[in-house]
C-alpha positions as CSV (number, residue, x, y, z in Angstrom):
1,M,0.0,0.0,0.0
2,R,2.8,2.4,0.8
3,A,4.3,2.0,-2.7
4,L,0.9,2.8,-4.2
5,S,0.5,6.0,-2.2
6,L,4.0,7.1,-3.2
7,A,3.3,6.5,-6.9
8,A,0.1,8.4,-6.7
9,S,1.8,11.4,-5.0
10,A,4.6,11.4,-7.6
11,S,2.1,11.5,-10.5
12,D,0.2,14.4,-8.8
13,R,3.3,16.5,-8.9
14,A,4.0,15.8,-12.5
15,A,0.4,16.5,-13.6
16,R,0.2,20.0,-12.3
17,P,-0.5,22.4,-15.2
18,S,1.7,25.4,-15.8
19,A,0.7,28.8,-17.2
20,K,4.1,29.3,-18.9
21,P,3.1,27.8,-22.3
22,A,0.0,30.0,-22.3
23,W,2.0,33.2,-21.5
24,G,4.6,32.2,-24.1
25,S,1.9,32.3,-26.8
26,V,1.1,35.9,-26.1
27,P,4.2,37.5,-27.8
28,V,4.0,35.0,-30.7
29,S,0.3,35.8,-31.4
30,T,1.1,39.5,-31.1
31,A,4.1,39.4,-33.4
32,V,2.5,37.1,-36.0
33,T,-1.1,38.3,-36.1
34,L,-1.7,41.7,-34.6
35,L,1.4,43.6,-35.9
36,P,1.1,42.5,-39.6
37,F,-2.7,43.3,-39.7
38,T,-2.1,46.7,-38.1
39,L,0.6,47.6,-40.5
40,F,-1.4,46.4,-43.5
41,A,-4.4,48.5,-42.4
42,Y,-2.2,51.5,-41.9
43,G,-0.7,51.1,-45.4
44,Q,-4.1,50.3,-47.0
45,S,-5.5,53.6,-45.8
46,R,-2.6,55.4,-47.5
47,V,-2.8,53.9,-51.0
48,A,-5.4,53.5,-53.7
49,A,-7.8,50.6,-53.4
50,E,-6.5,48.9,-56.6
51,I,-3.0,48.8,-55.1
52,A,-4.2,47.5,-51.7
53,G,-6.3,44.9,-53.5
54,A,-3.4,43.8,-55.6
55,F,-1.2,43.3,-52.5
56,L,-4.0,41.4,-50.8
57,N,-4.3,39.1,-53.7
58,L,-0.6,38.5,-53.8
59,E,-0.5,37.2,-50.3
60,P,-1.4,33.5,-51.1
61,L,1.1,33.5,-53.9
62,V,3.9,34.8,-51.7
63,G,3.0,32.3,-49.0
64,A,3.0,29.4,-51.5
65,T,6.3,30.6,-53.0
66,A,7.8,30.8,-49.5
67,G,6.7,27.3,-48.8
68,V,8.4,26.0,-51.9
69,V,11.7,28.0,-51.3
70,L,12.0,27.7,-47.6
71,F,10.4,24.3,-46.8
72,G,10.7,22.4,-50.1
73,N,7.0,22.0,-50.7
74,P,6.2,20.4,-54.0
75,V,4.8,22.4,-56.9
76,G,2.5,20.8,-59.4
77,P,0.5,22.0,-62.4
78,V,-2.5,23.0,-60.2
79,Q,-0.3,25.3,-58.0
80,A,1.4,26.8,-61.0
81,A,-2.0,27.4,-62.7
82,G,-3.3,29.1,-59.5
83,G,-0.2,31.4,-59.3
84,L,-0.7,32.3,-63.0
85,A,-4.4,33.0,-62.3
86,I,-3.6,35.3,-59.5
87,I,-1.1,37.3,-61.6
88,A,-3.5,37.4,-64.6
89,G,-6.3,38.7,-62.3
90,I,-4.1,41.5,-61.0
91,A,-3.0,42.3,-64.5
92,M,-6.6,42.5,-65.7
93,S,-7.7,44.7,-62.8
94,S,-4.8,47.0,-63.6
95,L,-5.5,47.3,-67.3
96,P,-8.1,50.1,-67.1
97,L,-5.6,52.3,-65.2
98,L,-2.8,51.6,-67.7
99,T,-4.9,52.2,-70.8
100,T,-6.4,55.4,-69.7
101,G,-3.2,56.7,-68.3
102,R,-4.9,58.3,-65.3
103,R,-3.8,57.9,-61.8
104,R,-6.3,57.4,-59.0
105,L,-5.8,59.2,-55.8
106,A,-5.4,57.4,-52.5
107,P,-8.0,58.2,-49.8
108,V,-5.5,60.3,-47.9
109,Q,-4.8,62.4,-51.0
110,L,-8.5,62.9,-51.6
111,R,-9.0,64.2,-48.0
112,E,-6.1,66.6,-48.4
113,R,-7.4,67.9,-51.7
114,R,-10.9,68.5,-50.3
115,A,-9.6,70.4,-47.3
């Protein structure tokens, strides 16, 4: 019986939860989530919607390319076609601006012009 009680008390000490892993996730979640979204929102308010949309649409392509270059993820014809579709979509959305030769103002520039 004595051995059983010692084994039970030893397992109780090992099973106590710690808050250190939870507190360790706070800086990671801040650096990986909050900071990039804040910076993107700041930049998005200072450029034209077409430019912000193009960068937003490039995000999955950059992520897939980073996966291939940094981690050696395989690239097949479906992934290559998806990347080309993203680039073609951005090019088609930029064509009206290129053909007319006009430049759209960013929201910040519009506010300054009105004031």
